[in-house]
C-alpha positions, 0 to 999 in steps of 0.5 A: 611366779604364783604362791601354789606355784613356788611350793610346787617346784619347792615340793620337787627340790625337797623330793631329790634331796629325800631320794638322793637321801634315802640312797645315801643312808641305803649305802651306808645301811649297818642293819635291816631297820635302817633299810625299811626307814631309808625305803619308805622314804624313797618310796614316799619320796616317789609319791609325792614327785608323782603327785607335785609333776601331775600338780605343776601340769596342772598348773600349765596348762592352766597358763599360772608356770611360767618356765624362767619364773621357776629357774629364775626362783632355782637359780635364789634358791641356790643362791642361798643355800650357797651352792 
């Protein structure tokens, strides 16, 4: 897999973590300031996700994207994180 495609995979994983953190933070918040912070985090994650997915589709169209390589890379990342 091309390095530029690997960065897109990492970005998509990162936005999922951002969304999960925003959801948990919003659920645990105790004041409005935290609500604003986690709302901005969630909005930013969805904007990044849209950009990354659009770029992924561009790479697919160009023939630069392999789902098999993506799955193997994702497995490797999960194993290195202890997941």
